[in-house]
C-alpha positions in Angstrom: 27.0 124.3 117.8 25.8 124.9 114.4 27.5 124.9 110.7 25.5 126.1 108.0 26.4 124.1 104.7 25.2 125.8 101.3 25.9 123.7 98.0 25.8 125.8 95.1 25.9 125.8 91.3 27.1 129.3 91.3 23.5 131.0 91.3 23.3 134.8 91.9 20.9 134.2 94.6 23.7 132.9 96.7 24.8 136.6 97.4 21.3 137.1 99.0 21.2 133.8 100.8 24.9 134.7 102.5 23.6 138.4 103.3 20.4 137.0 105.1 22.7 134.6 107.4 25.0 137.4 108.3 28.6 137.2 109.4 28.0 135.2 112.9 26.9 132.1 111.5 29.8 129.7 110.6 29.1 129.0 107.0 30.6 126.6 104.4 29.7 127.0 100.8 30.5 124.0 98.7 31.1 125.0 95.2 29.7 122.0 93.0 30.6 123.6 89.5 33.3 122.0 87.2 36.6 122.8 88.2 37.6 125.1 85.4 35.0 127.6 86.6 36.2 130.7 88.4 36.5 131.0 92.2 33.4 132.1 93.8 33.1 135.7 95.2 32.1 135.1 99.0 32.4 137.2 102.2 35.5 136.6 104.1 34.3 134.5 106.6 32.7 132.1 104.6 35.0 128.9 103.6 34.7 127.6 100.4 35.1 124.0 99.4 35.2 122.6 95.6 33.5 119.3 94.4 33.9 119.6 90.8 30.2 119.0 89.6 29.7 115.6 91.5 26.1 116.7 92.3 24.3 118.0 95.5 24.5 114.7 97.5 28.4 114.7 97.1 28.6 118.4 97.9 26.5 118.1 101.0 28.6 115.1 102.2 31.7 117.2 101.8 30.1 120.2 103.8 29.1 118.2 106.9 32.5 116.4 106.9 34.4 119.4 107.0 32.2 120.8 109.8 33.0 120.3 113.5 29.9 121.3 115.3 27.2 118.9 116.7 24.7 120.1 114.2 24.9 120.9 110.6 22.2 122.9 109.0 21.7 122.7 105.1 20.2 125.5 103.0 19.9 125.8 99.1 21.6 128.8 97.4 18.3 130.3 96.3 16.6 130.2 99.8 16.3 133.4 101.9 16.4 133.0 105.6 14.0 135.2 107.2 15.0 137.8 110.0 15.8 135.8 113.2 16.5 132.6 111.5 19.7 131.9 113.2 18.0 132.5 116.6 15.0 130.3 115.7 17.4 127.6 114.6 19.0 127.6 117.9 15.8 127.3 119.7 14.7 124.4 117.3 17.8 122.5 118.1 18.2 123.2 121.7 17.2 120.5 124.1 16.3 118.1 121.5 16.5 114.3 122.7 19.3 112.2 121.3 16.9 110.1 119.3 16.0 113.3 117.2 18.3 113.4 114.2 17.0 116.2 112.2 14.8 119.2 112.2 13.3 120.9 109.3 12.6 124.6 108.5 9.4 126.0 107.4 9.5 127.0 103.6 7.4 129.6 102.3 7.2 129.8 98.5 5.7 133.1 97.1 3.5 132.7 94.5 1.7 135.3 92.2 -1.9 135.6 93.7 -5.1 135.6 91.4 -3.6 133.0 88.8 -2.8 129.4 88.4 1.0 128.4 88.7 3.2 127.3 85.7 4.8 124.1 85.9 8.2 125.1 87.7 6.2 127.3 89.9 4.0 124.5 91.1 6.9 122.3 91.4 8.6 124.4 93.8 5.5 125.2 95.5 5.5 121.6 96.5 8.4 122.1 98.6 6.4 123.8 101.1 4.3 120.8 101.8 7.1 118.2 101.4 8.8 116.4 104.3 12.6 116.8 105.1 13.5 118.9 102.2 17.2 120.0 102.5 16.4 123.3 101.3 16.3 124.1 105.1 17.1 121.0 107.1 19.5 120.7 110.1 21.0 117.1 110.9 23.0 115.8 113.8 26.6 115.2 112.6 26.6 112.1 114.7 23.7 110.7 112.7 25.2 111.6 109.5 28.2 109.7 110.3 26.3 106.6 111.5 24.5 106.3 108.3 27.3 107.6 105.7 25.5 110.9 104.8 23.9 111.3 101.6 23.7 108.6 98.8 25.8 110.1 96.2 24.2 107.7 93.4 21.5 110.3 93.3 23.0 112.8 90.7 20.5 115.7 91.0 18.7 117.7 93.8 16.1 115.1 94.0 15.1 112.3 96.2 18.6 112.2 98.0 16.8 114.1 100.9 14.1 111.7 101.0 16.3 108.8 100.8 18.3 109.8 103.9 15.2 110.4 105.7 14.0 106.9 105.3 17.1 105.4 106.3 17.3 107.8 109.5 13.6 106.6 110.2 14.6 103.0 109.9 17.5 103.5 112.0 15.2 104.4 114.8 15.9 108.3 114.7 13.0 110.9 114.8 12.7 114.0 112.6 10.8 117.1 113.7 9.6 120.3 112.2 11.0 123.7 113.6 9.8 127.3 113.6 12.1 128.8 111.5 11.2 130.3 108.3 12.9 130.7 105.0 11.4 131.9 101.7 12.1 129.9 98.5 11.4 131.9 95.3 9.5 130.2 92.7 11.7 128.8 89.8 11.2 130.2 86.2 9.7 128.5 83.5 10.9 127.8 80.1 10.0 125.7 77.0 12.3 123.0 77.9 11.7 123.0 81.9 9.1 120.2 81.8 11.0 117.9 79.4 14.1 118.5 81.5 12.1 117.5 84.7 11.5 114.0 83.4 15.0 113.0 84.2 13.9 112.7 87.7 11.7 109.5 87.0 15.2 107.9 86.8 15.6 108.8 90.7 12.3 107.4 91.6 13.6 104.1 90.1 16.4 104.1 92.4 14.3 104.9 95.3 12.0 101.9 94.5 15.3 99.7 94.1 16.7 100.8 97.4 13.3 101.1 99.7 10.7 99.1 97.7 7.6 99.6 95.9 5.7 101.2 98.8 8.3 103.8 99.7 6.2 106.8 98.7 3.4 105.7 101.1 5.8 105.0 103.8 6.9 109.1 104.1 3.8 110.5 102.6 5.1 111.5 99.3 2.5 111.7 96.6 2.3 109.1 93.7 3.8 110.1 90.6 2.2 110.4 87.4 4.1 107.4 85.6 1.1 105.2 85.3 -0.9 107.6 83.1 2.4 108.4 81.1 2.8 104.7 80.5 -0.8 104.4 79.5 -0.6 107.2 77.4 2.6 106.0 75.6 1.2 102.6 75.3 -2.0 103.9 73.4 0.5 105.8 71.2 2.5 102.9 70.3 -0.4 100.7 69.7 -2.0 103.4 67.6 1.2 103.5 65.3 1.3 99.6 65.2 -2.3 99.4 64.0 -2.0 102.2 61.4 0.9 100.5 59.9 -1.0 97.1 59.8 -4.2 98.8 58.6 -3.5 98.5 54.6 -3.4 94.7 54.9 -5.6 94.1 57.9 -9.0 96.3 57.3 -10.3 95.4 60.9 -7.1 97.2 62.4 -8.4 100.6 61.1 -11.5 101.0 63.7 -9.2 99.7 66.5 -6.6 102.3 65.5 -9.2 105.0 65.5 -10.1 103.7 68.9 -6.8 103.8 70.5 -6.1 107.1 68.6 -9.0 108.7 70.3 -8.0 107.3 73.7 -4.3 108.6 73.3 -5.7 112.1 72.2 -8.0 112.1 75.3 -5.3 111.6 77.7 -3.0 114.2 75.9 -5.7 116.8 76.1 -6.2 116.0 79.7 -2.5 116.2 80.5 -2.3 119.6 78.3 -5.3 121.2 80.2 -3.7 120.7 83.7 -0.5 122.0 82.5 -1.7 125.1 80.9 -0.4 128.3 82.2 -2.5 130.8 83.7 -5.1 132.7 81.2 -5.2 134.5 79.1 -3.6 131.9 76.9 -1.4 133.4 74.2 -0.8 130.9 70.9 2.7 130.2 72.2 1.3 129.1 75.3 -1.2 126.8 73.5 1.8 125.6 71.2 4.2 124.8 73.9 2.0 123.3 76.5 0.6 121.0 73.5 3.9 119.8 72.4 5.5 119.4 75.6 2.5 117.3 76.3 2.8 115.0 73.6 6.6 114.4 74.5 6.4 114.0 78.3 4.6 110.7 78.7 7.3 108.6 76.5 10.2 110.9 77.7 9.0 110.1 81.4 8.8 106.3 80.5 12.1 106.3 78.8 13.8 107.8 81.8 12.3 105.5 84.3 13.2 102.5 82.1 16.8 104.0 82.0 16.7 104.2 85.8 15.5 100.7 86.5 18.4 99.4 84.3 20.9 101.5 85.9 19.5 100.7 89.6 19.9 97.0 88.9 23.3 97.5 87.9 
């Protein structure tokens, strides 16, 4: 009835995911690392496919097309199915009417109590409230065939699940939530984590191109921070332009001070919301301040690149 498909980039956590599934569940692991990487070490009952690093959307497509069961359940390679997950999955899917194309599992993201989560932890925790997350999501194979599966123009593990859910809903299918439970560990934070995450703005541009400007409200996705970042970036550029013209235009100096104050105020607000839990070390303050200065223009640059790419 069900095949489990797990795209992977070779995380060590894959071993724990497979161990939690057990050997009685038909499982396909799709190795999405470059071709020159060594073969994965997996249990003998697990089938392995290789896609050569084309992205998670392509990896999931390869997995469900290789399956022959009516349902395909997708798991991420860092998700840990809880005891009884397979039994609960069968219960979730049994008897669903034909118009129901997908069933989402419940994700729990354990966080350290008593302190505010860091950027990466906060982003991961958002998966517990998000809709149709492929970290634990089962789809009818016939529905995937009808819509062509995941859109491989999404190169990262971001928005490809939302795009598929929107297309299924518009095709007349329904999506439901099940009772099975998986744990998704919070991702670790580093100096470059928040900067790398700005690439995701390009995928939001593709979503807007495919589903219109109101796609976030349609599916209940929280609005992004791009308006704040665009305002901050515009103030920074305007401050620089006024400062350059100040020597020949004395009236530009007061205007430059005003725009600089507004820019620093917005940057300070962003820094405060992103500060890691107290007590704050000098390294925490320096890292958060520096990345908060860079994030707005970087987010705008990636969004502009995404808009141009979507138009092409």
